[in-house]
N, C-alpha and C positions, 0 to 999 in steps of 0.2 A: 191464340197463344199454345202451344204444344206444350207435352206434358215436360222436356228440359228446362224450359223457359220457366214454367208454372212451379217446378221444384228448384232453381233458383231464387223465385221469386218468393217461396213459401221460407227456405233459409235465410233470405234478406229479414224478412220480416218478423221473422220469431230471435233474430239476434237482437234487432234493432229494440224492438219491445221490451224485449227481458232487462237491457240496461237501463229501460226509461224506468221500469218496474221496480228493480233493486235501488233505484236512487231516489223513487217516491217512498219508500219507507216510514212510516209516520212520521209523513209531511202531507201527501194526498192520501195518501192511505192508511187507515186504523191500523194499529197496532204495536206491542213491545216485543213477541215473540211471532216466527215468521216458519214458513214449512214451505217447501216445491215440491212440484212434484209433476211429470211428463206425462204425456200419452201418447198415441194414435193410432190409427185406422189398420194397421200394417195385417190385423186378420181378415178384415174385409175385401181390400185391396189383392192380399192372398187366395182369396177365394174368388173373386172377379178374373184372375190372372190361370186360376187351373178349369174355371168355366171356359174359357176360350183356348186350354191347353197352351198355358204356356208355363213353362216350370224353368225360367231362368231366372238363375238369385241376384246376378248382376243386374238384370232388367228392372228388376223388383226394388233394388237399392236407388236404381236412376229414376224413380217414379214417387211424386208427390203424394204422401199417406196421411194429408189431414192431420198433421202434426200441431199438438196446443200445449201451452205453458201453464201453470197457474201458480200464483203466493196465495199463499193463505195467512190470513193476519190472526193474533191471540192474545188476548190480556191476562195477566193474573187474574188467579180468583183464589181469596182465602190464601190459604199454607203451599199447598202443590195442585193447586186446581189452575183449571185456565178456560177462558170463556170465545168461543169466537168473534171476528170485532168486520171482519168483510172477507172475502176471496176476488183477486184479480184474474180473468183468465185470458189470456191471448188464444185465438185458436185460427186456424185453417181452414177453408171451406173450396174443393176442387170436387169437379165431376169424375171418382174414381174409374164406373163405369164404363166411362167412353175413354176414360185415355189405357184402361186395361186393354179395349180391343183393338186401337191404332192409337199409340202414344204420340205419332206424327201429326193427326190431328187436332185444329183448333177446338180447345174447348168452350164449349156454351153456357154463358152466365148462368146466376144463379138466381132464382125465381124464389115467389115470395113464400110460397111449401117448403122448399127448401133449407130455407134461412128458419122460419120458424119452428120447422121439427129439428133443427140442430141448436138454435139455443135452448131450446124445452130441453134437453138432455144436459143441456152444463150446467144448468139451474135444479141446486139440490133442496135446499130448506130454503123456502120461500122469505122464511122471517130474518135470515142471513142478506147483508148490503152484496149487491151482484155487480162488477163492474166487467165486460165483456166486448173484448174488440174480436172482430170476425173480418180476417181477410179471407179475401176471393180475388186468388192470383186472374180469373179470367171476368171479374166484374161482375155486378149485378145490374139486373132489370131494374127497368124505370119503377116498376112496382114493388120491386123491393125496396128502393133505397124508398117512394113514397108512405111506404107501409110504417105504422106507428107501433110500435112494438112498447106499448106502456105496461111493462109487467110492473108487480110490483117488487121494490126495493132490487131492480134490476134497469143498469145502463146500459144501452149497446150502441156501439159504434161499427158503423161499419168502413173498412180500408180495403181500396181499391187501387191499381197502377194507373195514373192520370196520364199515361203516353208520353211523357216529356224526361223520365228518369224518377221522379217521386212519385209522393204517393196524393191520393183525394180522402179524406177523412168525413165523413157524414153520419149526424145522429139519426141513430134508428128511435125518434122520438123524443118528447118535450122536456122529460126530466135529466137529460144528460148535460153535464156541466161543462161549457168553451174547455176547462181546465183537463178534461177526461180525454178531449179527441185531444190536445198536445200527445196525451201520456201513450197513445196509442199510433200516433208516427212512428215510426222507424227509423227514418230522416230526421239524423241532428241537425243544428244549425250550421254546422261545418259543413257538411253535406250541400248544406243546398246552396252555403254562398258557391262552395266549389262548383256548382250547377250553373250557378251566374257567372263567372267567370268562364266557362267551357264558350255558352253560348254568346258571350263578349268575343270568344276567342272566334267564332265559328260568324259572328259578323265586323269582322275586319272590314271586310269591302266594304262595309254601311260604312265603317267611322271614317275612311278615307275621305268621302265623297259628301258626309253629314254626320251623323248623331243621332244616337240610339237614347231613345229616352225609356227612363224608370217603368212606366205608366203600361209601354207594348213589353216590357219582361216582366212582372207583372202578371199579363193576359195571357201571355204565350208559356210561363213556365209554372203559375198555379202559383205563387208563391207572397208571401206579406212584403208591403213597399221597405219596412225597416232592416230586412235582409237584403234587399234589392240593393238596397244606399250603402249597405257592408260591402254587398257585391264591388261597386263600384269602385269605392275607396281601396279594396285590394288590389283593382284592376290597376288604380290609377297609381299604387304603392309597386306594381311591377312591371309596370311600363311607362317610364317618363315622360312620356309625350302626349299620353290622356289625361285631359283634364274634366273635372266637373262643374256644372253652374246650374243655377236656378232659375228659370226664365217663364212667368207665368205663371208661377205655381208649380211648376213641372223639374226634376231633376234631367239633365241634360250629360249625355256623356260624348265627350270630341276626342278628337285628336288634335292637337297642339303643335305646337316648337319642343325639341327635347331641352332637357334644362342642359345647363352651361355643368362641365366636368369640376370645376373649379372658380369657384366665386368668393369673392370680395367679403369679408365676416365684418369689417370695418371699415370705412372709408372718409376722410375728413373733409371740411365744410367745400375746401377750394377742388377738389377732386368729384365733389357731389354737385358744384357749379359746373364745372367742366361737363361732365356727363351730359348735366342739363341744358347747356348751350351748343354742345356740338353735335354736328350734325352725319357724323357714322357711329354704327352701333345701336343700340333697341329693337334688334331686327326680331328678336325672340319675345317681346312683348308685343311688337305690333303682328307677331302671325298669332299669339295666342288667342288676341283680338279678333283678328280675324277671321281667325278658325270659330271663334265664338260664335261671330255673327254668320256664318255659315251654315253652321249645325241649325242654329234658332231657323234660318232661310230655308234648308231644307226640313226640318220636322214639320214647317208651313206649308210647303209644298207639298209634303207625302199626304198631309189633312186633306190640303184642299182635290188632291186629287182620290181619295176614300170619297169627298162631299160629289167631285164628278161621276164617280163610279155608281154612287146612292141614284143622284139625279139621272144616269142612263137606264138605269136598270127602274126608276119610277115612268122614264118615259116609253118604257119598252110596256109597260105593264097598262099605260093610259092606252097605248096604241091598243092591246088588245081587248082592250074596254071600249073602246070605239068600232073596233071588226066587228065585234060581239052586237054593240046597241042595236034596237030597231027602225026607231026613229033618228029623225035629223036631229031632233033637240039634244038630247046625249050627244050625239057627234060633234056637236055645234063648241058644246062645251067642254069637251072632250080635247078638241081642236084648239080652242084660245090655251087650255092650259099643257099642251102640249107645246104649242106655240112659245107660251109664254119660258115652256121649261126647257126649250132649247135656246132660247136669250142667255137665261141663266145659266148655262153652259157653257156658253160662248164666251159668256167676261170669265168665268172661274178658266176657262182652257186660258185667256189674256192675262190674266193675274198669274196663274200657272207660268206661263210663258216669260212674264217680265221678271219673276222668281227664278228662273233658269236662266236669265241673262244676267241677276243681281250675284248669283253663287256661281257664272261663270268667270265674271268680272275680281269677283274677290275671290275664286282659286287661282288665279290668274297673278293676282298680286302676293298671294301668298306662295307662289313659287319663283317667282321673282325675288322677293325676299328670302325665300331659302335658300339658291342661287347666291344669293350674296354672303349669307351667314355663311355656308359652304368653303367659300371663296376665300372668306375670313378667318375661319378657324384653319385653312388646310396653310397660312404663314407658307405663302413660296417665296423664294430670293426673287429680288429686284434685277435690273436688266444690268448694274453697274457689277454688282455679284455674279451673276450670272458670266459678264463676257472677261474678269478679273478671273475666274474659276476658269474659265477655257483658254487663259493666258498662262494662267500656271500648270493646266493641264500639258497643254503644246510645249514648255519648256521640259517639265519632266519628262516627256517621251524622248524629247532630241538629247536629252542627255542619260539618257536610259540607252540610247541607238549607240551615244559616241563610245560609254560604257562599256557595253557591247563589243563595239569593235575593236578596241583597244585589247580587250580581253583574248578575242580571238588571232592580233598578229604577234604578241606574246606566246601564245599557246606554239606558232608555227615557229618561233627564233628560238622557243625553246626545245621543240623537236629537233631544230637542225643541229643545234647546239651539243645535244646527247649524243650525237651519232659521228664517231670517228672515222677517219680513214679505213681503219684495218676492218671497220666496222662493214663500210661500203663496199671494200673489197670483198669481203664476204658474203656478203648480199648479190652483189656482182654473179658472182663464182654459183649461189646455188641459184639462179638465175638462169644464167648460161647452162647449165649442165655438165656433163663430164666431158664434154670436146673442147671447151676451153678454162678446163679445170687444171692444164699446166701451163697455161699465160695467165693465170691468176695467182699464181703463189704470191707468199708476201715476200718482200725485197729481202735478200741477207744482207751481209756488210759486204763492201767490198775485196773481193783477195787480192793479193801485192800480185802482181807481173815481173818476173825475171828481166833484169836490165838488161839492152842487147851486151854480146860477148864483147869485150877489147881485142886487139889485133894480135895476134900472137906473137911473141917476141922470144929469142934466144934465150936460154937458159940462165945463163951466165948474166944478162943483163933483168932479168926477173928480178923482180923487189917484192917478198911477203906482202901484204898488206897488211897496216898496222893494226891494232886491236886493243881497245878500251876496255875496262870495266864495264859489265852489262852491255858489251855490240850485240853478244847472240838477239835481245830481245828489242835492241834498238834497230830501228827502220835503218836500212842500207843508204848510203849516201851516194846523191847525184853522180854522176861521172865527172872527173877535171879536166879544167880547162887545158891546150895544149902550154900554153907560158908555164903551168905549175909542174906540168910534165915534165917540163927539159930543167925544172929548179931540184924536184925529186931524184934525178937521174944524176946532175953531178954530187948531189949528196952523196948518194952509193958509192962514185968514182972516191973522192975522199977517205971514205971509208977504204 
């Protein structure tokens, strides 16, 4: 673990334990008056950096400094006096000299000598009870864990990361109360449950084909069974397809059918009887039951594979012992053991193969039921409805096409009616150019042509033309016939 990771773990530990100590005032820690204090080994870290000719202040802030937090408890004595009741210390111990030389290097674990020296510096008055939690981001050696720091009035707890995102607490002596171990655990219950849910998210593939047992989660995450069960319940609340059941005294988490979006809260007797005797529906209950069976079978198969691996390991050990044996007697005995071991392995493999077939059959049935459930949830239209809707759509398209054709004809007639003869002549004139302009003039009113001149007669025989009122504006009379001309001559002679 490098210096940056150690600094992050140091911060997380102190923040979590400080909150635990604050909540333990007057409960697990004696006292009515409290005093807080903070300290670190920044001076020693600065000297180590200077010895390595490093004078960067930003680098100093990014390195762990073995910070610690202490909570001093007091009780009132007489009127103005007070008496110490105990001291709780949360401290961090990291190899500062190693990080000062190479911050990117992995720090070495803390050994017994470093641990004892650090604890003795923290203990002041041996008559005052001390509760000390020592955290090492780089871990402790096995000798340091096995060391018994049975100091008078001192309870020491060793805290180190467990490699799964949590913390491991170990008592450094026999006089450590189990409640003190929880007091120096920086990870709260909510964070542990969150780690369980995150682990289950990573095991989604296993939930599809089998299940996850609470015992495996306890071993892999180093968490108590109660918190793992709470993590299972939280996972079922967030994912409606997850189910929890108890098989052979162990809790299993598996993936079942999704819950219906809407469920009838009340059902009368007739509807309930119809549901019991109906052959349709009920796929969700069947899927849940089959998924539970599949999870149990998968769990049994996995355990059988683990047993087979152990048998194979034992077989390899026997073969090595047989090869190393000097006489024929132990070789025969080992040969008999190996033969029996191989028979057991063959039986276990046959049982595992049978379990695989059973799991495959159940998975196929679950798949078919899921298809049926999905088909019923889709609520697809019937054949009659599809045909009726297709006919209606075709009629609608034909009506729309007829309306569009009618609108097109109306627009064409409207264009022709709006164009007059005069406009057409002008358009023809514009298209023909200047040469055809005289021929395209607009026709004016026809001019009156003069009547053909009458035959000239002598002046004595001429009669003046008769004029009536408005003769100037009236049109000329047509030429008279020969009969009428003779009558006019007689009238003139009579006069």
